C-alpha positions in Angstrom: -24.1 -6.9 -3.6 -22.9 -10.5 -5.4 -19.8 -11.3 -3.9 -18.5 -10.6 -7.8 -19.3 -7.4 -8.0 -18.2 -6.8 -4.2 -14.4 -8.3 -5.6 -14.5 -5.8 -8.7 -15.0 -2.5 -6.7 -12.6 -3.1 -4.1 -10.1 -4.3 -7.1 -11.0 -0.5 -8.4 -10.9 1.1 -4.9 -7.3 -0.4 -4.9 -6.1 1.1 -8.3 -7.4 4.2 -7.4 -5.5 4.6 -4.1 -2.2 3.2 -5.9 -3.0 5.6 -8.3 -2.9 8.1 -5.5 0.5 7.0 -3.8 2.0 7.5 -7.1 0.8 11.0 -7.5 1.6 11.3 -4.1 5.3 10.9 -4.8 5.2 12.5 -8.1 6.4 16.3 -6.7 2.7 17.0 -7.3 1.5 20.5 -5.7 1.3 20.2 -1.8 -2.8 21.2 -1.7 -3.1 17.7 -3.2 -0.4 16.0 -1.5 -1.6 17.2 1.7 -5.6 16.0 0.6 -4.4 12.4 -0.3 -2.2 12.2 2.6 -5.6 12.0 4.6 -6.8 8.9 3.2 -4.8 7.1 0.3 -3.5 4.0 2.2 -6.4 3.8 4.5 -8.1 1.9 1.5 -5.5 -0.9 1.8 -6.2 -1.3 5.5 -9.7 -1.2 4.9 -9.5 -4.0 2.0 -7.5 -6.0 4.6 -10.2 -5.7 7.0 -13.2 -6.3 4.1 -11.8 -9.2 3.1 -10.9 -11.3 6.5 -12.7 -14.4 6.5 -14.4 -16.1 9.6 -12.8 -19.2 8.0 -9.6 -17.8 9.3 -10.3 -18.5 12.8 -11.1 -21.7 12.4 -7.7 -22.9 11.0 -5.2 -20.6 12.3 -2.5 -22.4 10.3 -4.0 -22.0 7.1 -4.0 -17.5 7.8 -0.7 -17.6 8.8 0.4 -19.7 6.0 -1.4 -17.2 3.5 -0.2 -14.0 5.6 3.2 -15.5 4.9 3.1 -16.2 1.9 1.4 -13.2 0.8 3.0 -10.6 3.0 6.0 -11.4 4.3 7.9 -13.6 1.4 6.6 -10.8 -0.6 8.4 -8.3 1.8 11.9 -10.6 1.8 11.9 -11.2 -2.0 11.4 -7.6 -2.9 13.8 -5.9 -0.5 16.7 -9.3 -1.6 15.8 -8.2 -5.6 16.5 -4.9 -5.0 19.7 -5.5 -2.7 21.5 -8.1 -5.3 20.4 -5.0 -8.0 22.3 -2.2 -6.2 25.1 -2.0 -7.7 24.0 -2.0 -10.9 21.4 0.2 -10.7 23.8 2.4 -8.4 26.1 2.7 -12.2 23.2 4.2 -13.9 22.6 6.7 -11.3 20.1 5.5 -9.0 21.6 5.0 -5.5 24.9 7.2 -5.4 27.2 4.4 -3.6 27.8 0.8 -4.1 27.9 -2.3 -1.6 30.5 -4.4 -0.9 30.0 -7.9 -1.2 30.0 -8.0 2.8 27.5 -5.6 2.6 25.1 -7.5 0.0 25.2 -10.5 2.6 24.4 -8.0 5.8 21.4 -6.6 4.2 19.7 -9.8 2.4 20.1 -11.2 6.4 18.0 -8.7 7.8 15.9 -8.6 5.4 14.7 -11.7 6.2 14.3 -9.4 10.1 11.7 -7.8 7.9 13.8 -4.3 8.1 13.4 -2.1 5.2 16.9 -1.6 3.3 16.5 0.2 0.0 15.4 3.4 -0.5 13.7 2.8 -3.7 11.4 0.3 -1.7 10.5 3.7 0.9 7.1 2.5 0.1 7.5 -1.1 1.6 7.2 0.5 4.8 3.3 -0.4 4.8 4.1 -4.1 4.2 5.3 -4.0 7.6 2.8 -2.4 9.0 0.3 -4.8 6.9 1.6 -7.3 9.1 1.7 -6.2 12.4 -2.3 -4.6 11.7 -3.5 -8.1 10.3 -1.6 -10.3 13.2 -3.2 -8.0 15.7 -6.3 -7.8 14.5 -6.4 -11.8 14.2 -5.6 -11.7 17.8 -8.4 -9.6 18.6 -10.8 -11.6 16.3 -9.8 -14.8 18.2 -10.2 -13.8 21.1 -14.1 -13.3 20.1 -13.9 -16.5 18.7 -12.6 -18.8 21.3 -15.3 -17.0 23.9 -18.3 -16.6 21.7 -20.0 -14.1 23.8 -23.5 -13.6 23.3 -23.0 -10.5 22.7 -20.4 -10.9 19.7 -20.5 -7.4 18.2 -20.5 -5.1 21.8 -17.5 -7.3 22.5 -15.8 -6.8 19.5 -16.0 -2.7 18.9 -15.3 -2.7 23.2 -12.0 -4.2 22.2 -11.3 -2.3 19.2 -11.8 0.9 21.1 -9.0 -0.1 23.6 -6.5 -1.0 21.4 -7.1 2.0 19.7 -6.5 4.0 22.7 -3.3 1.6 23.7 -2.3 2.8 20.5 -3.1 6.6 21.4 -0.7 6.2 24.6 1.9 4.2 23.2 2.6 6.8 20.3 1.6 9.6 23.3 4.6 8.2 25.2 7.5 8.1 22.2 7.0 4.9 22.2 8.6 3.8 18.9 9.8 0.7 17.0 11.3 -0.3 13.4 7.9 -2.1 12.9 5.4 0.0 13.6 4.0 -1.9 16.3 2.6 1.5 17.8 1.0 3.0 15.0 -0.8 -0.3 14.4 -3.1 -0.2 17.4 -4.0 2.3 15.9 -4.6 2.0 12.4 -6.3 -2.1 13.0 -9.5 0.3 13.4 -9.2 0.7 9.7 -9.4 -3.2 9.2 -12.5 -3.6 11.8 -14.4 -0.7 9.4 -13.6 -3.0 6.1 -15.0 -6.0 7.7 -17.8 -4.3 9.2 -18.4 -2.5 5.7 -18.7 -5.9 4.3 -20.6 -7.8 6.6 -23.4 -4.9 6.7 -22.5 -3.4 2.9 -26.2 -4.2 1.8 -27.3 -1.9 4.3 -25.0 1.4 3.8 -26.8 3.8 1.6 -24.2 5.3 -1.2 -25.3 8.5 -3.3 -23.7 11.6 -3.6 -24.7 13.9 -1.3 -23.2 12.1 1.5 -20.0 11.5 -1.0 -19.9 15.6 -1.3 -20.1 16.3 2.5 -16.9 13.7 2.6 -15.0 15.7 0.1 -16.2 18.6 1.6 -14.5 17.4 4.7 -11.7 16.4 3.4 -11.2 19.0 1.8 -11.4 21.6 4.9 -9.0 18.7 6.9 -6.6 19.1 4.1 -6.4 22.7 4.8 -5.8 22.7 8.3 -3.0 20.1 8.2 -2.2 16.6 7.0 -2.4 13.3 8.1 1.7 10.9 8.0 1.3 7.3 8.6 5.1 7.2 8.4 6.1 9.9 11.1 3.1 8.4 13.4 2.0 12.1 13.2 -1.8 11.0 13.9 -3.0 14.8 14.9 -6.2 15.0 16.9 -6.9 11.3 16.8 -11.0 11.8 16.5 -9.9 13.9 13.1 -8.1 10.5 11.9 -11.4 8.0 13.0 -13.2 11.1 10.8 -10.9 11.7 7.5 -10.9 7.6 7.5 -14.8 7.0 6.8 -14.7 10.2 5.0 -12.0 8.9 2.4 -13.0 5.5 2.8 -16.7 6.0 1.6 -15.7 8.8 -1.1 -12.9 6.0 -2.9 -15.9 4.0 -2.5 -18.5 5.9 -3.8 -16.1 7.3 -6.8 -15.3 3.0 -7.4 -19.4 2.0 -7.6 -19.3 4.6 -10.0 -16.3 3.5 -12.4 -17.6 -0.1 -12.0 -20.7 0.7 -14.3 -18.3 1.6 -17.1 -16.6 -1.6 -18.2 -13.7 0.2 -20.0 -12.8 2.2 -16.7 -13.9 -0.9 -14.2 -10.9 -3.2 -16.2 -8.5 -0.1 -16.3 -8.4 1.0 -12.4 -9.6 -3.0 -11.6 -6.1 -3.9 -13.5 -4.1 -1.8 -11.5 -5.4 -2.6 -8.0 -4.8 -6.5 -8.8 -1.6 -5.3 -9.6 -1.0 -2.9 -7.2 2.3 -4.3 -5.7 4.2 -4.1 -8.8 3.8 -0.6 -9.1 4.4 0.0 -5.1 7.5 -1.8 -5.7 8.6 0.1 -8.8 7.6 3.3 -9.2 10.2 5.1 -7.6 12.7 3.6 -9.5 11.1 4.0 -12.8 10.7 7.8 -11.8 14.7 8.2 -12.5 13.8 7.5 -16.7 11.5 10.4 -16.2 14.5 12.4 -14.2 17.2 11.5 -16.6 14.9 12.9 -19.3 14.6 16.4 -17.2 18.2 16.2 -17.2 19.0 15.7 -20.8 16.6 19.1 -21.4 17.2 21.5 -19.0 21.1 23.1 -18.5 20.8 23.9 -15.3 20.5 20.2 -14.5 23.1 17.8 -14.1 23.2 14.1 -13.4 24.0 14.5 -9.6 20.4 15.1 -10.2 19.7 12.0 -11.0 19.8 11.3 -7.2 17.0 13.6 -6.0 14.0 11.8 -4.2 11.2 10.9 -5.0 11.8 13.2 -8.3 13.6 16.5 -9.2 11.4 18.9 -8.1 12.8 22.0 -9.9 11.2 22.9 -13.4 8.6 19.9 -11.9 5.3 21.7 -13.6 2.2 20.0 -14.3 3.4 18.4 -17.2 6.6 16.7 -15.6 4.1 15.7 -12.5 2.2 13.9 -15.6 4.9 12.6 -16.8 5.8 10.7 -14.2 2.5 9.7 -12.9 2.2 7.7 -16.3 5.4 6.3 -16.0 5.5 5.7 -12.5 2.2 3.5 -13.0 3.0 2.1 -16.9 6.5 1.0 -16.9 5.5 -1.2 -13.8 3.1 -2.6 -15.5 4.9 -3.6 -18.8 8.3 -4.7 -15.8 5.5 -7.1 -15.1 4.3 -8.4 -18.1 8.3 -9.3 -19.3 8.5 -10.8 -15.8 5.7 -13.1 -16.3 6.9 -14.4 -19.8 10.4 -15.1 -18.6 9.1 -16.8 -15.7 6.4 -18.7 -17.8 9.3 -19.6 -20.2 11.7 -20.7 -17.4 8.8 -23.5 -15.8 8.2 -24.5 -19.3 12.1 -24.9 -20.1 12.4 -26.6 -16.3 9.1 -29.4 -16.9 10.8 -30.3 -20.3 14.2 -30.8 -18.6 12.2 -33.2 -16.0 10.0 -34.5 -19.2 13.5 -35.7 -20.7 15.1 -37.1 -17.6 12.2 -39.2 -17.1 12.2 -40.8 -20.3 
C-alpha cells in the first residue's frame, strides 16, 4: 500500500474513532457504550505507533520538539482557553459555579503541569496518557537503536512484553498517578502493534471473514463486561490484548472499505484530521441539545443543564442522534470560524509590520 493511501486509511480510522467517542458520551444504549469501550480509544494509540518514525531515533531533539508542540502545548492551550472562558460558560449554565481571579490564575498555572482542570475537557486525559505512552515507547525504541542487536525485532518484542507485565504489576499493586504513568506501561503495547502493523502492512490479510470474526469476538466480550482506560480496569489482561487487536483489525477493515468511496473517505478522513476539535468541544456543544430538551419538556429545568455528559431523561434514539450530530458538526463549524479569525489576525499583523517597515 502506498504511503498516501496508508495515511488516508489511518485518517478514516481516526474519523471512525472520534465518531465512536462522541457516541460513547451521547447517552447511547448501554450495550453500545460497552461495545465501544473495548476499543474506541485504542485506535488513537495505534495511530501514534503506526506513524512512529525510525528517524526520530537519530534526532531525539526533533522528536521532543514535535511532541512538545503536538501534545503538550495542545493540552495547555485548550486548558487555559477553557479556564478563561469558565465564568462565561457558567453564565450560560454550562458550569454551576464561577472562578475567582485567584482561582483562574491557579488553574492556568496548574495546566502547565499537565493537570486537567475543566470538566468540559474531561476527554483530554487522553493527551496526558498519550504523552506518557509515546515517551515510554521512544525510550524502548531508543534503547534498541543504541545497542543495535542482531535480533532487533525479538529484543523489541521482549522489552514490550516486560513493560506490559510491569504495568500489570503497578496496576495490581494499586499504584496510581495523575499522569496515567501506570496504565501507560500497559497501553504502550498498542503503539508497538501500530508500528509493526505499518512495517508489515502489505503482508497482513484483510478480508471480511476475519473482520466478522473480530466483530463476533468483540460482541461476545461486550456481553460480559466493558473495558475502561479511565478507571484502569484492565480486567483479565489477556482479554485486553485480544480486544485491542480485534478492534484495530475491525476498524482497519471498515476504513479500507470506506476508502473505496470518495465521498465517505473525504467525510471520515476530514473528521479524523480534525478530531482534536471534536474531542475538545463535543461535551460543551452537547449543552445546546440539552437546552433544547429543557425548552421542550416541562419536567426539566435549567438545573438539568449541569447534567453530565448529557441529560439522560427522555434520551431516546432521536435525542441521542441529535447529541451525536451536534457533537460532531458544531465543533467543525467553530473550527472553521476560528481559522478565519486567525487568518484575518495574521493578515492584519503582517499589514501593520509592512506599514511600519515603510
